[in-house]
MARBA-3410 file (N, C-alpha, C, O; in Angstrom, 1 decimal):
162
-48.7,-16.4,116.4,-48.1,-15.4,115.7,-46.9,-16.0,114.9,-46.1,-16.8,115.5 ~ -46.8,-15.7,113.7,-45.6,-16.3,112.9,-45.2,-15.2,111.9,-46.1,-14.7,111.1 ~ -43.9,-14.9,111.8,-43.4,-14.0,110.8,-43.1,-14.8,109.5,-42.8,-16.0,109.5 ~ -43.3,-14.1,108.4,-43.0,-14.7,107.1,-41.5,-15.0,107.0,-40.7,-14.4,107.8 ~ -41.1,-15.9,106.1,-39.7,-16.2,105.8,-39.0,-14.9,105.3,-37.7,-14.9,105.4
-39.7,-13.9,104.8,-39.1,-12.7,104.4,-38.3,-12.0,105.5,-37.3,-11.3,105.2 ~ -38.9,-12.1,106.7,-38.2,-11.5,107.9,-36.8,-12.1,108.0,-35.8,-11.4,108.2 ~ -36.8,-13.4,108.0,-35.5,-14.1,108.1,-34.5,-13.8,107.0,-33.3,-13.5,107.2 ~ -35.1,-13.7,105.8,-34.2,-13.3,104.6,-33.7,-11.9,104.8,-32.5,-11.7,104.5 ~ -34.5,-11.1,105.3,-34.0,-9.7,105.5,-32.9,-9.6,106.5,-31.9,-8.9,106.3
-33.1,-10.3,107.7,-32.1,-10.2,108.7,-30.8,-10.8,108.2,-29.7,-10.2,108.4 ~ -30.8,-12.0,107.6,-29.6,-12.6,107.2,-28.9,-11.8,106.0,-27.7,-11.8,105.9 ~ -29.7,-11.2,105.2,-29.1,-10.4,104.1,-28.5,-9.1,104.7,-27.4,-8.7,104.3 ~ -29.2,-8.4,105.5,-28.7,-7.1,106.0,-27.5,-7.3,107.0,-26.7,-6.5,107.1 ~ -27.4,-8.5,107.6,-26.3,-8.8,108.5,-25.0,-8.6,107.7,-24.0,-8.0,108.2
-24.9,-9.1,106.5,-23.6,-9.0,105.8,-23.4,-7.6,105.1,-22.3,-7.3,104.7 ~ -24.4,-6.8,105.1,-24.3,-5.5,104.6,-23.7,-4.5,105.6,-23.3,-3.4,105.2 ~ -23.7,-4.9,106.8,-23.2,-4.0,107.9,-21.7,-3.7,107.7,-21.2,-2.6,108.2 ~ -21.0,-4.6,107.0,-19.6,-4.4,106.8,-19.2,-3.8,105.5,-18.0,-3.6,105.2 ~ -20.2,-3.5,104.7,-19.9,-2.9,103.4,-19.2,-1.5,103.6,-19.8,-0.7,104.3
-18.1,-1.3,102.9,-17.5,0.1,103.0,-18.4,1.1,102.5,-19.2,0.8,101.6 ~ -18.4,2.3,103.0,-19.2,3.4,102.5,-19.0,3.6,101.0,-17.9,3.6,100.5 ~ -20.2,3.7,100.3,-20.2,3.8,98.8,-20.1,2.5,98.1,-20.3,2.5,96.9 ~ -20.0,1.4,98.8,-20.0,0.1,98.1,-21.4,-0.5,98.2,-22.0,-0.4,99.2 ~ -21.9,-1.0,97.1,-23.2,-1.7,97.1,-23.1,-3.1,96.8,-22.0,-3.6,96.4
-24.2,-3.8,97.0,-24.2,-5.3,96.7,-25.5,-5.5,96.0,-26.6,-4.9,96.3 ~ -25.4,-6.4,95.0,-26.6,-6.8,94.2,-27.4,-7.9,94.8,-26.9,-8.7,95.6 ~ -28.7,-7.9,94.5,-29.6,-9.0,95.0,-29.1,-10.3,94.6,-29.2,-11.3,95.4 ~ -28.5,-10.5,93.4,-28.0,-11.8,93.0,-26.9,-12.3,93.9,-26.9,-13.4,94.3 ~ -26.0,-11.4,94.4,-24.9,-11.8,95.3,-25.5,-12.2,96.7,-25.0,-13.2,97.3
-26.4,-11.4,97.1,-27.0,-11.7,98.4,-27.8,-13.0,98.4,-27.7,-13.9,99.3 ~ -28.5,-13.2,97.3,-29.3,-14.5,97.1,-28.3,-15.7,97.1,-28.6,-16.7,97.7 ~ -27.2,-15.5,96.3,-26.3,-16.6,96.3,-25.6,-16.9,97.6,-25.4,-18.0,98.0 ~ -25.3,-15.8,98.3,-24.7,-16.0,99.7,-25.5,-16.8,100.6,-25.0,-17.7,101.3 ~ -26.8,-16.5,100.6,-27.7,-17.2,101.5,-28.5,-18.4,100.9,-29.3,-19.0,101.6
-28.2,-18.7,99.6,-28.9,-19.7,98.9,-30.4,-19.6,99.0,-31.2,-20.5,99.4 ~ -30.9,-18.4,98.7,-32.4,-18.1,98.7,-32.8,-17.6,97.4,-31.9,-17.1,96.6 ~ -34.1,-17.7,97.0,-34.6,-17.3,95.7,-34.4,-15.8,95.5,-34.9,-15.0,96.2 ~ -33.8,-15.5,94.4,-33.5,-14.1,94.0,-34.8,-13.3,93.8,-34.9,-12.2,94.2 ~ -35.8,-13.9,93.2,-37.1,-13.2,92.9,-37.7,-12.8,94.3,-38.3,-11.7,94.4
-37.7,-13.7,95.2,-38.4,-13.4,96.5,-37.6,-12.4,97.2,-38.2,-11.4,97.8 ~ -36.3,-12.5,97.2,-35.4,-11.5,97.9,-35.6,-10.1,97.3,-35.5,-9.1,98.0 ~ -35.8,-10.0,96.0,-36.1,-8.7,95.4,-37.3,-8.1,96.0,-37.3,-6.8,96.2 ~ -38.3,-8.9,96.3,-39.6,-8.3,96.9,-39.3,-7.9,98.3,-39.8,-6.8,98.8 ~ -38.5,-8.6,99.0,-38.0,-8.3,100.4,-37.3,-6.9,100.4,-37.6,-6.1,101.2
-36.4,-6.8,99.4,-35.6,-5.6,99.4,-36.4,-4.4,98.9,-36.1,-3.2,99.2 ~ -37.4,-4.6,98.1,-38.3,-3.5,97.7,-39.0,-3.0,99.0,-39.2,-1.7,99.1 ~ -39.4,-3.8,99.9,-40.0,-3.4,101.2,-39.0,-2.7,102.0,-39.3,-1.7,102.6 ~ -37.8,-3.2,102.1,-36.7,-2.6,102.9,-36.4,-1.2,102.4,-36.2,-0.3,103.1 ~ -36.4,-1.1,101.0,-36.2,0.2,100.4,-37.3,1.2,100.7,-37.1,2.4,101.1
-38.5,0.7,100.6,-39.7,1.6,100.8,-39.7,2.1,102.2,-40.1,3.3,102.5 ~ -39.2,1.3,103.2,-39.2,1.8,104.6,-37.9,2.5,105.0,-37.8,2.9,106.1 ~ -37.0,2.7,104.1,-35.8,3.5,104.3,-34.7,2.8,105.0,-33.8,3.4,105.6 ~ -34.7,1.5,105.0,-33.6,0.7,105.6,-32.5,0.5,104.6,-31.3,0.6,105.0 ~ -32.8,0.3,103.4,-31.7,0.2,102.3,-32.1,1.3,101.3,-33.2,1.8,101.2
-31.1,1.6,100.5,-31.3,2.4,99.3,-30.7,1.7,98.1,-29.7,1.0,98.3 ~ -31.4,1.9,97.0,-30.9,1.3,95.7,-30.0,2.3,95.0,-30.4,3.5,95.0 ~ -29.0,1.8,94.4,-28.1,2.7,93.7,-28.1,2.1,92.2,-27.7,1.0,92.0 ~ -28.6,2.9,91.3,-28.6,2.5,89.9,-27.3,2.5,89.2,-26.3,3.1,89.7 ~ -27.2,1.8,88.1,-26.0,1.8,87.3,-25.3,0.5,87.2,-25.7,-0.5,87.8
-24.2,0.5,86.5,-23.4,-0.8,86.3,-22.9,-1.3,87.6,-23.0,-2.5,87.8 ~ -22.4,-0.5,88.4,-21.9,-0.9,89.8,-22.9,-0.7,90.8,-22.6,-0.6,92.0 ~ -24.2,-0.6,90.5,-25.2,-0.4,91.4,-25.6,-1.6,92.2,-25.0,-2.7,92.0 ~ -26.5,-1.4,93.1,-27.0,-2.4,94.0,-27.7,-1.8,95.2,-28.4,-0.8,95.0 ~ -27.5,-2.4,96.3,-28.1,-1.9,97.5,-27.0,-1.6,98.6,-26.0,-2.2,98.6
-27.3,-0.6,99.4,-26.5,-0.3,100.6,-27.5,0.1,101.7,-28.7,0.3,101.4 ~ -27.0,0.0,102.9,-27.8,0.5,104.1,-28.1,2.0,103.9,-27.2,2.7,103.5 ~ -29.3,2.4,104.1,-29.7,3.8,104.0,-29.3,4.6,105.2,-29.3,5.8,105.2 ~ -29.1,3.9,106.4,-28.6,4.5,107.6,-27.8,3.6,108.4,-27.6,2.4,108.0 ~ -27.2,4.1,109.4,-26.2,3.3,110.2,-26.9,2.0,110.8,-28.1,2.0,111.1
-26.2,0.9,110.8,-26.7,-0.3,111.4,-27.1,-0.1,112.8,-28.0,-0.8,113.3 ~ -26.5,0.8,113.5,-26.9,1.1,114.9,-28.3,1.7,115.0,-29.0,1.7,116.0 ~ -28.7,2.3,113.9,-30.0,3.0,113.9,-31.1,2.1,113.2,-32.2,2.6,113.0 ~ -30.8,0.9,112.9,-31.8,0.0,112.3,-32.2,-1.1,113.4,-31.4,-1.9,113.7 ~ -33.4,-1.0,114.0,-33.7,-1.9,115.0,-34.3,-3.2,114.4,-34.7,-3.3,113.2
-34.4,-4.2,115.2,-35.1,-5.4,114.8,-36.5,-5.1,114.4,-37.0,-5.6,113.4 ~ -37.1,-4.3,115.2,-38.5,-3.9,114.9,-38.6,-3.2,113.6,-39.6,-3.4,112.8 ~ -37.7,-2.3,113.3,-37.7,-1.6,112.0,-37.8,-2.7,110.8,-38.5,-2.5,109.9 ~ -37.0,-3.7,110.9,-36.9,-4.7,109.9,-38.2,-5.5,109.8,-38.7,-5.7,108.7 ~ -38.6,-5.9,111.0,-39.9,-6.7,111.0,-41.1,-5.9,110.4,-41.8,-6.4,109.6
-41.2,-4.7,110.9,-42.2,-3.8,110.4,-42.2,-3.5,108.9,-43.2,-3.4,108.3 ~ -40.9,-3.4,108.4,-40.8,-3.2,107.0,-41.3,-4.4,106.2,-41.9,-4.2,105.1 ~ -41.1,-5.6,106.7,-41.5,-6.7,105.9,-43.0,-7.1,106.2,-43.8,-7.4,105.3 ~ -43.4,-7.0,107.5,-44.8,-7.5,107.9,-45.8,-6.4,107.9,-47.0,-6.7,107.9 ~ -45.4,-5.2,108.0,-46.3,-4.1,108.1,-46.5,-3.6,109.5,-46.1,-4.3,110.5
-47.1,-2.5,109.8,-47.2,-1.9,111.1,-48.4,-2.3,112.0,-48.4,-2.0,113.1 ~ -49.3,-3.1,111.4,-50.5,-3.4,112.2,-50.2,-4.4,113.3,-49.2,-5.1,113.3 ~ -51.1,-4.3,114.3,-51.0,-5.2,115.5,-51.3,-6.7,115.0,-52.0,-6.8,114.0 ~ -50.7,-7.6,115.6,-50.9,-9.0,115.2,-52.4,-9.4,115.5,-53.0,-10.2,114.7 ~ -52.9,-8.9,116.6,-54.3,-9.3,117.0,-55.2,-8.2,116.4,-55.1,-7.0,116.8
-56.2,-8.6,115.6,-57.1,-7.7,115.0,-58.5,-8.0,115.6,-59.2,-8.9,115.2 ~ -58.9,-7.2,116.6,-60.2,-7.3,117.3,-61.3,-7.0,116.3,-61.4,-5.9,115.8 ~ -62.2,-7.9,116.1,-63.4,-7.8,115.3,-64.6,-7.3,116.1,-65.7,-7.2,115.5 ~ -64.4,-7.0,117.4,-65.5,-6.5,118.2,-66.7,-7.4,118.2,-67.8,-6.9,118.2 ~ -66.5,-8.7,118.2,-67.7,-9.6,118.2,-68.5,-9.5,119.5,-69.7,-10.0,119.5
-68.0,-8.9,120.5,-68.8,-8.7,121.7,-70.0,-7.9,121.4,-71.0,-8.0,122.1 ~ -70.0,-7.0,120.4,-71.1,-6.2,120.1,-72.3,-7.0,119.5,-73.4,-6.6,119.5 ~ -71.9,-8.2,119.0,-73.0,-9.1,118.3,-73.4,-10.2,119.3,-74.3,-11.0,118.9 ~ -72.9,-10.3,120.4,-73.2,-11.3,121.3,-74.7,-11.3,121.7,-75.3,-10.2,121.9 ~ -75.3,-12.5,121.8,-76.8,-12.5,122.0,-77.2,-12.0,123.4,-78.3,-11.7,123.7
-76.2,-11.8,124.3,-76.5,-11.3,125.7,-76.3,-9.8,125.8,-76.5,-9.2,126.8 ~ -75.8,-9.2,124.7,-75.6,-7.8,124.7,-76.9,-7.0,124.6,-77.7,-7.3,123.7 ~ -77.1,-6.1,125.5,-78.3,-5.4,125.5,-78.3,-4.3,124.4,-77.2,-3.8,124.1 ~ -79.4,-4.0,123.8,-79.4,-3.1,122.7,-78.9,-1.7,123.1,-78.4,-1.0,122.2 ~ -79.0,-1.4,124.4,-78.6,0.0,124.8,-77.2,0.0,125.2,-76.6,1.0,125.7
-76.5,-1.1,125.1,-75.1,-1.2,125.5,-74.2,-0.2,124.7,-74.3,-0.1,123.5 ~ -73.4,0.5,125.4,-72.5,1.5,124.8,-71.1,0.9,124.7,-70.4,0.6,125.7 ~ -70.6,0.8,123.5,-69.2,0.4,123.2,-68.5,1.6,122.7,-68.8,2.1,121.6 ~ -67.5,2.0,123.5,-66.8,3.2,123.1,-65.3,3.1,123.6,-65.0,2.0,124.1 ~ -64.6,4.1,123.4,-63.2,4.1,123.9,-63.2,4.0,125.4,-62.1,3.7,126.0
-64.3,4.4,126.0,-64.3,4.3,127.5,-64.4,2.8,127.9,-64.1,2.5,129.1 ~ -64.9,2.0,127.0,-65.1,0.6,127.3,-64.5,-0.3,126.2,-65.2,-1.0,125.5 ~ -63.2,-0.3,126.1,-62.6,-1.1,125.0,-62.6,-2.6,125.3,-62.7,-3.0,126.5 ~ -62.5,-3.4,124.3,-62.5,-4.8,124.5,-61.2,-5.2,125.4,-60.1,-4.9,124.9 ~ -61.4,-5.7,126.5,-60.3,-6.0,127.4,-59.3,-7.1,126.8,-58.1,-7.0,127.1
-59.9,-8.0,126.0,-59.0,-8.9,125.3,-58.0,-8.2,124.4,-56.8,-8.5,124.5 ~ -58.5,-7.3,123.7,-57.7,-6.5,122.8,-56.7,-5.7,123.5,-55.5,-5.6,123.1 ~ -57.1,-5.1,124.6,-56.2,-4.3,125.5,-55.0,-5.1,126.0,-53.9,-4.7,125.9 ~ -55.3,-6.3,126.5,-54.3,-7.1,127.1,-53.3,-7.6,126.0,-52.1,-7.6,126.2 ~ -53.9,-8.0,124.9,-53.0,-8.6,123.8,-52.1,-7.4,123.2,-51.0,-7.6,122.9
-52.7,-6.3,123.0,-51.9,-5.2,122.5,-50.9,-4.7,123.4,-49.8,-4.2,123.0 ~ -51.1,-4.8,124.7,-50.1,-4.4,125.7,-48.9,-5.4,125.6,-47.8,-5.0,125.7 ~ -49.2,-6.7,125.4,-48.2,-7.7,125.3,-47.4,-7.5,124.0,-46.2,-7.6,124.0 ~ -48.1,-7.1,122.9,-47.5,-6.9,121.7,-46.5,-5.7,121.8,-45.4,-5.7,121.3 ~ -47.0,-4.7,122.5,-46.1,-3.4,122.7,-44.8,-3.8,123.4,-43.8,-3.3,123.1
-44.9,-4.7,124.4,-43.7,-5.1,125.1,-42.8,-5.9,124.2,-41.6,-5.7,124.2 ~ -43.3,-6.7,123.3,-42.5,-7.4,122.3,-41.9,-6.3,121.4,-40.7,-6.4,121.1 ~ -42.6,-5.4,120.9,-42.1,-4.3,120.0,-40.9,-3.6,120.7,-39.9,-3.3,120.1 ~ -41.1,-3.2,122.0,-40.1,-2.5,122.6,-38.8,-3.3,122.8,-37.7,-2.7,122.7 ~ -39.0,-4.6,123.1,-37.8,-5.4,123.1,-37.1,-5.5,121.8,-35.8,-5.5,121.7
-37.8,-5.6,120.7,-37.3,-5.6,119.3,-36.7,-4.3,118.9,-35.7,-4.3,118.2 ~ -37.2,-3.2,119.4,-36.7,-1.9,119.2,-35.3,-1.7,119.9,-34.5,-0.9,119.5 ~ -35.1,-2.4,121.0,-33.9,-2.2,121.8,-32.7,-3.0,121.2,-31.6,-2.7,121.6 ~ -32.9,-3.8,120.2,-31.8,-4.5,119.5,-31.6,-4.0,118.1,-32.6,-3.8,117.4 ~ -30.4,-3.6,117.8,-30.1,-3.1,116.5,-29.4,-4.1,115.6,-28.9,-5.1,116.0
-29.3,-3.7,114.3,-28.6,-4.6,113.4,-27.1,-4.6,113.8,-26.4,-5.6,113.6 ~ -26.6,-3.4,114.3,-25.2,-3.4,114.7,-25.0,-4.3,115.9,-24.0,-5.1,116.0 ~ -25.9,-4.4,116.9,-25.9,-5.3,118.0,-25.8,-6.7,117.5,-24.9,-7.4,118.0 ~ -26.6,-7.1,116.6,-26.6,-8.4,116.0,-25.3,-8.8,115.4,-24.7,-9.8,115.7 ~ -24.8,-7.9,114.6,-23.5,-8.1,114.0,-22.4,-8.3,115.0,-21.6,-9.3,114.9
-22.3,-7.5,116.1,-21.3,-7.6,117.1,-21.4,-8.9,117.8,-20.4,-9.6,118.1 ~ -22.7,-9.3,118.2,-22.9,-10.5,119.0,-22.5,-11.8,118.2,-21.7,-12.6,118.7 ~ -23.0,-11.8,117.0,-22.7,-13.0,116.1,-21.2,-13.0,115.7,-20.6,-14.1,115.8 ~ -20.8,-11.9,115.2,-19.4,-11.9,114.7,-18.3,-12.3,115.7,-17.3,-12.8,115.4 ~ -18.6,-12.0,117.0,-17.6,-12.3,118.0,-17.4,-13.8,118.2,-16.4,-14.2,118.7
-18.4,-14.6,117.7,-18.2,-16.0,117.8,-17.6,-16.7,116.6,-17.3,-17.9,116.6 ~ -17.4,-15.9,115.5,-16.8,-16.4,114.3,-15.3,-16.7,114.5,-14.6,-16.0,115.2 ~ -14.9,-17.7,113.8,-13.4,-18.0,113.8,-12.7,-16.9,113.0,-13.4,-16.3,112.2 ~ -11.4,-16.8,113.1,-10.6,-15.9,112.3,-10.8,-16.3,110.8,-10.8,-15.4,110.0 ~ -10.8,-17.6,110.5,-10.9,-18.0,109.1,-12.2,-17.5,108.5,-12.3,-17.0,107.4
-13.3,-17.6,109.3,-14.6,-17.2,108.8,-14.6,-15.7,108.6,-15.2,-15.2,107.6 ~ -14.1,-15.0,109.6,-14.0,-13.5,109.4,-13.2,-13.1,108.2,-13.6,-12.1,107.5 ~ -12.1,-13.8,108.0,-11.3,-13.5,106.8,-12.1,-13.8,105.5,-12.0,-13.1,104.5 ~ -12.8,-14.9,105.5,-13.6,-15.3,104.3,-14.7,-14.3,104.0,-15.0,-14.0,102.9 ~ -15.3,-13.8,105.1,-16.3,-12.7,104.9,-15.7,-11.5,104.3,-16.3,-10.9,103.4
-14.6,-11.1,104.9,-13.9,-9.9,104.4,-13.5,-10.1,102.9,-13.7,-9.1,102.1 ~ -13.0,-11.2,102.5,-12.7,-11.4,101.1,-14.0,-11.4,100.2,-14.0,-10.9,99.1 ~ -15.0,-12.0,100.7,-16.3,-12.0,100.0,-16.8,-10.6,99.7,-17.3,-10.3,98.6 ~ -16.7,-9.7,100.8,-17.2,-8.4,100.7,-16.3,-7.6,99.6,-16.9,-6.9,98.8 ~ -15.0,-7.9,99.6,-14.2,-7.2,98.6,-14.5,-7.7,97.2,-14.2,-6.9,96.3
-15.0,-8.9,97.1,-15.2,-9.5,95.7,-16.5,-9.1,95.1,-16.7,-9.1,93.9 ~ -17.5,-8.6,95.9,-18.8,-8.2,95.4,-18.8,-6.8,94.8,-19.8,-6.4,94.3
END
């Protein structure tokens, strides 16, 4: 299992948006410059974040993006699902139905699901629950507490300048 780089771009971009004052937006160009990442790819990431209701775009001269809801209400899983989609990582192709030892009269139904699929999806659900338990606000508080006063001041100045 591997997440695309878009997930990392989303987390690092949204992290700095948690401190934007209400009504203030930030442009893709500024976020891309902040993280030294390609603006065109980041635009695609933000289109997915907007579609999933994590950010909203504000048109106009002073437009850009802002969080669509509180950072406390945006879970790690919300962000990952916005970028990667809602499907399970393991996609069971039910090859057991084609096995040469399968009897023609064998019944494959919801009463007899593929045990491999069941176990892997249970594990995936545990992962999702853990990711749902951590929010963007939690991330900001954990990481920000380790920043030096100079770094916090630099971030504050950067936010005011965008």
